C-alpha positions as CSV (number, residue, x, y, z in Angstrom):
1,X,0.0,0.0,0.0
2,X,1.3,3.4,-1.0
3,X,1.1,6.3,1.5
4,X,0.4,9.5,-0.4
5,X,2.2,12.4,1.4
6,X,3.4,14.7,-1.4
7,X,1.9,16.5,-4.3
8,X,3.9,14.4,-6.8
9,X,2.7,11.1,-5.2
10,X,-0.8,12.4,-5.4
11,X,-0.7,13.4,-9.0
12,X,1.0,10.2,-10.0
13,X,-1.8,8.1,-8.4
14,X,-4.5,10.4,-9.8
15,X,-3.2,9.8,-13.3
16,X,-3.5,6.1,-12.7
17,X,-6.9,6.4,-11.0
18,X,-8.5,8.4,-13.8
19,X,-7.4,5.8,-16.4
20,X,-9.6,3.2,-14.8
21,X,-13.4,2.8,-14.9
22,X,-13.9,1.9,-11.2
23,X,-12.2,2.1,-7.8
24,X,-12.9,1.0,-4.3
25,X,-12.8,3.5,-1.4
26,X,-13.0,3.5,2.4
27,X,-12.8,6.4,4.8
28,X,-11.8,6.1,8.5
29,X,-13.0,8.6,11.1
30,X,-10.6,10.3,13.6
31,X,-12.9,9.2,16.5
32,X,-14.8,6.0,15.8
33,X,-16.9,6.5,19.0
34,X,-18.7,9.5,17.5
35,X,-21.3,9.6,14.8
36,X,-19.4,9.9,11.6
37,X,-21.1,13.3,11.0
38,X,-19.4,14.6,14.2
39,X,-16.0,13.0,13.5
40,X,-13.3,14.3,11.2
41,X,-11.7,12.0,8.6
42,X,-8.4,10.4,9.6
43,X,-7.5,8.8,6.3
44,X,-8.9,7.4,3.1
45,X,-7.9,4.2,1.3
46,X,-8.4,3.9,-2.5
47,X,-7.9,0.7,-4.5
48,X,-7.6,1.3,-8.2
49,X,-6.7,-1.7,-10.4
50,X,-3.6,-3.2,-8.8
51,X,-2.6,-0.1,-6.9
52,X,-3.8,0.8,-3.4
53,X,-3.2,4.2,-1.8
54,X,-3.7,5.6,1.7
55,X,-4.3,9.4,1.9
56,X,-3.6,10.6,5.4
57,X,-5.7,13.6,6.5
58,X,-5.4,13.6,10.3
59,X,-3.2,11.0,11.9
60,X,-0.1,11.0,14.0
61,X,1.7,8.3,11.9
62,X,1.9,10.2,8.5
63,X,2.4,13.6,6.9
64,X,-1.1,14.9,6.2
65,X,-2.4,16.1,2.9
66,X,-5.0,18.8,2.3
67,X,-8.4,17.1,2.4
68,X,-9.6,19.3,-0.5
69,X,-7.3,17.3,-2.7
70,X,-9.6,14.3,-2.3
71,X,-12.2,16.2,-4.4
72,X,-10.0,15.6,-7.4
73,X,-11.1,12.0,-7.2
74,X,-14.6,13.1,-8.1
75,X,-14.2,12.3,-11.7
76,X,-16.3,10.0,-13.8
77,X,-14.7,7.0,-12.2
78,X,-17.4,4.9,-10.4
79,X,-16.5,4.3,-6.8
80,X,-17.6,1.4,-4.6
81,X,-17.9,1.6,-0.8
82,X,-18.9,-1.0,1.7
83,X,-21.1,1.5,3.6
84,X,-22.0,4.5,1.4
85,X,-23.7,6.7,4.0
86,X,-20.8,6.3,6.4
87,X,-18.2,7.3,3.8
88,X,-20.3,10.3,2.6
89,X,-20.4,11.7,6.2
90,X,-16.6,11.8,6.0
91,X,-15.8,12.6,2.4
92,X,-18.2,14.1,-0.2
93,X,-17.5,11.5,-2.9
94,X,-19.6,11.5,-6.0
95,X,-20.6,8.6,-8.2
96,X,-20.5,6.3,-5.1
97,X,-22.1,2.8,-5.1
98,X,-23.2,1.1,-1.9
99,X,-21.9,-2.5,-1.7
100,X,-24.0,-3.4,1.4
101,X,-27.1,-2.3,-0.6
102,X,-26.0,-4.5,-3.5
103,X,-25.8,-7.5,-1.1
104,X,-29.2,-6.6,0.4
105,X,-30.8,-6.5,-3.0
106,X,-29.6,-10.1,-3.7
107,X,-30.2,-11.6,-0.2
108,X,-32.8,-9.4,1.5
109,X,-30.5,-9.0,4.5
110,X,-27.2,-7.1,5.2
111,X,-23.9,-8.9,4.9
112,X,-22.6,-10.3,8.2
113,X,-18.9,-9.6,7.9
114,X,-17.2,-8.8,11.1
115,X,-14.4,-6.3,10.8
116,X,-13.7,-6.1,14.5
117,X,-13.6,-3.0,16.6
118,X,-10.7,-1.3,18.4
119,X,-10.6,-0.9,22.2
120,X,-13.2,1.6,23.4
121,X,-10.7,3.9,25.1
122,X,-8.5,4.6,22.1
123,X,-9.4,6.9,19.3
124,X,-8.4,6.1,15.7
125,X,-5.9,8.9,15.5
126,X,-3.8,7.3,18.2
127,X,-3.9,3.7,16.8
128,X,-1.2,2.5,14.4
129,X,-2.3,3.7,11.0
130,X,-1.4,0.4,9.2
131,X,-3.5,-1.6,11.6
132,X,-6.5,0.5,10.9
133,X,-5.7,0.4,7.1
134,X,-6.0,-3.4,7.3
135,X,-9.6,-3.0,8.3
136,X,-10.1,-0.7,5.4
137,X,-8.6,-3.3,3.1
138,X,-11.0,-5.9,4.5
139,X,-14.0,-3.7,3.8
140,X,-12.7,-3.2,0.3
141,X,-12.1,-6.9,-0.2
142,X,-15.7,-7.5,0.8
143,X,-16.8,-4.9,-1.7
144,X,-14.9,-6.6,-4.5
145,X,-16.4,-9.9,-3.5
146,X,-19.9,-8.5,-3.5
147,X,-19.4,-6.7,-6.9
148,X,-18.0,-9.9,-8.5
149,X,-21.1,-11.8,-7.4
150,X,-23.8,-9.1,-7.9
151,X,-22.3,-6.6,-10.3
152,X,-25.2,-7.1,-12.7
153,X,-27.4,-5.0,-10.4
154,X,-25.4,-1.8,-10.8
155,X,-26.9,-0.8,-14.1
156,X,-30.5,-1.9,-13.3
157,X,-33.1,0.8,-12.6
158,X,-34.3,-0.6,-9.2
159,X,-30.8,-0.6,-7.7
160,X,-29.9,2.8,-9.2
161,X,-33.0,4.3,-7.7
162,X,-32.2,2.9,-4.2
163,X,-28.5,3.8,-4.4
164,X,-29.2,7.3,-5.5
165,X,-32.7,8.4,-4.2
166,X,-33.2,6.2,-1.1
167,X,-29.7,6.0,0.3
168,X,-28.7,9.6,-0.5
169,X,-31.9,11.0,0.8
170,X,-31.5,9.3,4.1
171,X,-27.9,10.5,4.3
172,X,-28.9,14.1,3.6
173,X,-31.5,13.9,6.4
174,X,-29.0,12.4,8.8
175,X,-26.4,15.1,8.3
176,X,-29.0,17.8,9.2
177,X,-29.3,16.5,12.7
178,X,-32.0,17.2,15.3
179,X,-31.6,20.1,17.8
180,X,-32.0,19.4,21.5
181,X,-30.9,21.0,24.7
182,X,-27.9,19.0,25.8
183,X,-28.8,18.9,29.5
184,X,-32.4,17.8,28.7
185,X,-31.1,15.2,26.2
186,X,-28.7,13.7,28.9
187,X,-31.5,13.7,31.5
188,X,-34.0,11.8,29.2
189,X,-31.6,9.4,27.4
190,X,-28.9,9.0,30.1
191,X,-26.2,10.1,27.7
192,X,-25.3,13.2,25.7
193,X,-25.1,12.6,22.0
194,X,-25.3,16.3,21.0
195,X,-22.5,18.2,19.5
196,X,-21.3,21.8,20.4
197,X,-24.3,23.2,18.4
198,X,-26.9,21.0,20.2
199,X,-27.4,18.7,17.3
200,X,-27.8,14.9,17.6
201,X,-27.5,12.6,14.6
202,X,-29.4,9.4,13.8
203,X,-28.5,6.4,11.7
204,X,-31.0,5.0,9.1
205,X,-30.7,1.3,8.3
206,X,-32.3,0.5,5.0
207,X,-31.1,-3.1,5.0
208,X,-34.2,-4.5,6.7
209,X,-36.3,-7.4,5.6
210,X,-39.4,-5.3,4.9
211,X,-37.5,-2.5,3.2
212,X,-38.7,0.0,5.8
213,X,-35.6,1.7,7.3
214,X,-35.0,1.5,11.0
215,X,-33.4,4.5,12.7
216,X,-31.5,4.1,16.0
217,X,-28.1,5.3,17.2
218,X,-26.4,4.3,20.4
219,X,-29.6,3.2,22.1
220,X,-31.8,6.2,21.0
221,X,-34.6,4.9,18.7
222,X,-35.3,8.0,16.7
223,X,-38.0,6.0,14.7
224,X,-40.1,5.4,17.8
225,X,-39.5,8.3,20.2
226,X,-41.9,8.3,23.2
227,X,-43.8,11.5,24.1
228,X,-41.5,12.4,26.9
229,X,-38.5,11.8,24.7
230,X,-40.0,14.1,22.0
231,X,-40.0,17.0,24.5
232,X,-36.2,17.2,24.2
233,X,-36.3,18.3,20.5
234,X,-37.0,21.8,19.3
235,X,-36.0,24.2,16.5
236,X,-32.4,25.3,16.1
237,X,-33.5,28.7,14.8
238,X,-34.4,31.8,16.7
239,X,-38.2,31.9,16.6
240,X,-38.1,28.6,14.7
241,X,-40.8,25.9,14.7
242,X,-40.9,22.2,14.1
243,X,-43.2,21.3,11.1
244,X,-44.6,17.8,10.6
245,X,-45.7,16.9,7.1
246,X,-47.7,13.7,7.6
247,X,-49.3,11.6,4.8
248,X,-53.0,11.0,5.4
249,X,-53.8,7.3,5.6
250,X,-50.6,6.6,3.7
251,X,-51.0,2.8,3.4
252,X,-54.6,3.0,2.5
253,X,-53.8,5.4,-0.3
254,X,-50.9,3.3,-1.5
255,X,-53.1,0.2,-1.7
256,X,-55.8,2.2,-3.5
257,X,-53.4,3.4,-6.1
258,X,-52.1,-0.1,-6.8
259,X,-55.5,-1.7,-7.1
260,X,-57.2,1.2,-8.8
261,X,-59.6,2.2,-6.0
262,X,-61.0,5.7,-6.2
263,X,-59.6,7.2,-3.0
264,X,-61.4,10.2,-1.4
265,X,-60.0,13.7,-1.5
266,X,-60.6,14.2,2.2
267,X,-60.0,11.9,5.2
268,X,-59.7,8.3,4.1
269,X,-60.6,7.0,7.6
270,X,-63.7,9.2,7.6
271,X,-64.6,7.8,4.2
272,X,-64.4,4.2,5.5
273,X,-66.2,5.1,8.7
274,X,-69.2,6.3,6.8
275,X,-69.2,3.0,4.8
276,X,-69.2,1.1,8.1
277,X,-71.7,3.1,10.1
278,X,-73.5,5.4,7.7
279,X,-73.2,9.1,6.9
280,X,-73.9,10.3,10.5
281,X,-70.7,9.4,12.4
282,X,-69.2,10.9,15.6
283,X,-65.7,10.8,17.0
284,X,-66.1,7.4,18.6
285,X,-67.3,6.0,15.3
286,X,-64.2,7.5,13.6
287,X,-61.8,5.9,16.2
288,X,-63.6,2.5,16.0
289,X,-63.5,2.6,12.2
290,X,-59.8,3.4,12.2
291,X,-59.1,0.5,14.5
292,X,-61.3,-1.8,12.5
293,X,-59.6,-0.8,9.2
294,X,-56.0,-1.5,10.5
295,X,-57.1,-4.8,12.0
296,X,-57.9,-6.1,8.5
297,X,-55.7,-4.1,6.1
298,X,-52.6,-6.0,7.5
299,X,-54.4,-9.3,7.6
300,X,-56.2,-9.5,4.3
301,X,-57.0,-13.2,4.7
302,X,-59.0,-12.5,7.9
303,X,-61.3,-9.9,6.3
304,X,-64.9,-11.0,7.3
305,X,-67.5,-11.6,4.7
306,X,-69.6,-8.5,5.5
307,X,-66.6,-6.3,4.8
308,X,-66.0,-8.0,1.5
309,X,-69.3,-6.4,0.4
310,X,-67.3,-3.1,0.3
311,X,-65.3,-2.4,-2.9
312,X,-62.2,-1.4,-0.9
313,X,-61.8,-4.6,1.1
314,X,-62.7,-6.9,-1.8
315,X,-60.0,-5.1,-3.7
316,X,-57.5,-5.7,-0.8
317,X,-58.3,-9.4,-0.8
318,X,-58.0,-9.6,-4.6
319,X,-54.7,-7.7,-4.6
320,X,-53.3,-10.0,-1.9
321,X,-54.2,-13.1,-4.0
322,X,-52.7,-11.5,-7.1
323,X,-49.5,-10.7,-5.3
324,X,-49.3,-14.3,-4.0
325,X,-50.1,-15.8,-7.4
326,X,-47.3,-13.8,-8.9
327,X,-44.9,-15.0,-6.2
328,X,-45.9,-18.6,-6.8
329,X,-45.2,-18.2,-10.5
330,X,-42.0,-16.2,-10.3
331,X,-40.5,-16.7,-6.9
332,X,-40.4,-13.0,-6.1
333,X,-42.7,-10.0,-5.4
334,X,-42.1,-6.6,-6.9
335,X,-42.4,-3.3,-5.2
336,X,-44.9,-0.8,-6.6
337,X,-42.6,2.2,-7.5
338,X,-39.0,1.2,-8.2
339,X,-39.8,-2.5,-8.9
340,X,-37.3,-4.0,-6.5
341,X,-37.7,-7.8,-6.4
342,X,-38.1,-9.4,-3.0
343,X,-37.5,-13.1,-2.8
344,X,-39.8,-14.9,-0.4
345,X,-37.3,-17.8,0.0
346,X,-35.1,-15.4,2.0
347,X,-38.0,-14.7,4.5
348,X,-39.1,-17.1,7.3
349,X,-42.7,-18.3,7.1
350,X,-43.4,-16.3,4.0
351,X,-47.2,-16.2,3.3
352,X,-49.8,-14.1,1.5
353,X,-50.2,-11.6,4.4
354,X,-46.4,-11.2,4.7
355,X,-46.1,-10.7,0.9
356,X,-48.8,-8.0,1.0
357,X,-47.3,-6.2,4.0
358,X,-43.7,-6.4,2.7
359,X,-44.7,-4.9,-0.6
360,X,-46.7,-2.2,1.1
361,X,-43.9,-1.2,3.5
362,X,-41.2,-1.2,0.7
363,X,-43.4,0.8,-1.6
364,X,-44.0,3.3,1.2
365,X,-40.3,3.8,1.6
366,X,-39.8,4.3,-2.2
367,X,-42.6,6.9,-2.4
368,X,-41.6,9.0,0.6
369,X,-37.9,8.9,-0.2
370,X,-38.7,10.0,-3.8
371,X,-40.8,13.0,-2.6
372,X,-38.3,13.7,0.2
373,X,-35.5,13.9,-2.3
374,X,-37.4,16.6,-4.2
375,X,-38.0,18.4,-0.9
376,X,-34.3,18.2,0.1
377,X,-33.4,19.8,-3.3
378,X,-35.9,22.6,-2.7
379,X,-34.5,23.3,0.8
380,X,-30.9,22.9,-0.2
381,X,-30.2,26.7,-0.4
382,X,-32.5,27.6,2.6
383,X,-32.2,27.5,6.3
384,X,-35.1,25.2,6.9
385,X,-34.2,21.5,6.7
386,X,-35.6,18.0,7.2
387,X,-34.5,16.8,10.6
388,X,-36.3,13.4,10.8
389,X,-38.0,10.9,8.5
390,X,-40.7,8.7,10.1
391,X,-42.1,6.3,7.6
392,X,-45.3,8.2,6.7
393,X,-44.1,11.7,7.6
394,X,-41.1,14.1,7.7
395,X,-40.2,16.6,10.5
396,X,-38.9,19.9,9.3
397,X,-36.9,22.3,11.4
398,X,-38.6,25.4,10.0
399,X,-37.1,28.9,10.0
400,X,-40.0,31.4,9.6
401,X,-37.6,34.2,8.7
402,X,-36.1,32.1,5.8
403,X,-37.3,31.6,2.2
404,X,-39.0,28.2,2.6
405,X,-42.7,28.4,1.9
406,X,-45.0,26.0,3.8
407,X,-47.3,25.8,0.8
408,X,-44.5,24.9,-1.5
409,X,-43.3,22.2,1.0
410,X,-46.8,20.8,1.0
411,X,-47.2,20.7,-2.7
412,X,-43.8,19.0,-3.2
413,X,-44.7,16.2,-0.8
414,X,-48.2,15.6,-2.2
415,X,-48.4,13.4,-5.4
416,X,-51.2,11.7,-7.2
417,X,-53.8,10.6,-4.6
418,X,-51.4,11.2,-1.7
419,X,-52.3,14.1,0.5
420,X,-50.6,15.5,3.6
421,X,-51.6,17.0,6.9
422,X,-49.5,19.7,8.6
423,X,-48.7,20.2,12.3
424,X,-46.5,22.8,13.9
425,X,-45.1,23.6,17.3
426,X,-42.2,24.7,19.5
427,X,-41.3,21.2,20.4
428,X,-41.7,17.8,18.8
429,X,-44.0,16.7,21.7
430,X,-46.3,19.7,21.2
431,X,-47.4,19.9,17.6
432,X,-50.8,21.2,16.6
433,X,-52.6,20.9,13.3
434,X,-52.4,23.9,10.9
435,X,-54.1,24.9,7.7
436,X,-52.7,27.1,4.9
437,X,-54.3,29.0,2.1
438,X,-53.4,27.5,-1.3
């Protein structure tokens, strides 16, 4: 392995690198105990053809190069990384392909390679650089192995959409962080994960069986915060607010779109409640209807005969049977937006209800990440930012004095039959419904 410490060494390797069509990269943080967003980069390893180079940025064992030089590697060369999000937090590489994602596409689970971890008390910058580089080489070896076995995925649309739209959207949300008072954070969670600006960072894991990302970091489950935990989070801006953009009856509308059901413009749950109980319904009827709907939407085979008289539930039953029939014929089910194929043979006790629910949750992820990507682009030159993604909603840290328009945010997130509700408040635990003139 070459250690690049001079301009001449860098230019020589760059000339070799740009002559190839692909490379493998890994980035190592200065402090592996922090979220990579909070850590600096210690060094980067690049494998290009038969050459392998280490670029020291911040480490005691080597002369350091200017990290801006690494941007020269952002040429048309396609780069492969074992964990794309992790690398992007440390180095803004372009044209980066996620090898863990590639493995997940093939096997519907993440790879289980164990690269080991250094002793807790020692930061990376104090450990021997070549010992750390061995771990980088191991990650790159695994990347090459995955690419050799699954490289056909790289050019296919489903993988390209996930690699670009899903993975990069989740990375962009992660790097924004969520603002919290550090003392309150420590009191509630028993640890302080905030940085000097009061921001804590989450970690989305897209490599789940269902395709719905989980989101936890160091014991804090950002995807399922309890009410008292939500009290910690507020806006980072003076006079700022937290704005929740929540899809109305998200799963019901996704199912309706797939099966061609004419979804209502207003509340879907109210629409179904009136079908159950008649036009004159009260709040208790609404709550009972919502409970009733969810009881059977996720268990289509258990829908009682009286509900099958309704077009919606007969459609759900027919759709479940159609999905299962396709699985029996082809051995896979296919998601509704990006057409990712999910193999039931990789899932324990795969059955019609699971097939229906896996397709639903994966399609949910594809839709919201697609809309979220557009919203991230809109907010990219504004103060307001997406602080959290929660399956059927996004939480925006909103700066009222900035240029972001709530009406524009709403219109970006809505698509087709999908409508959103808006809530706003000073804290995540205290959001109230708002309406805007359009």
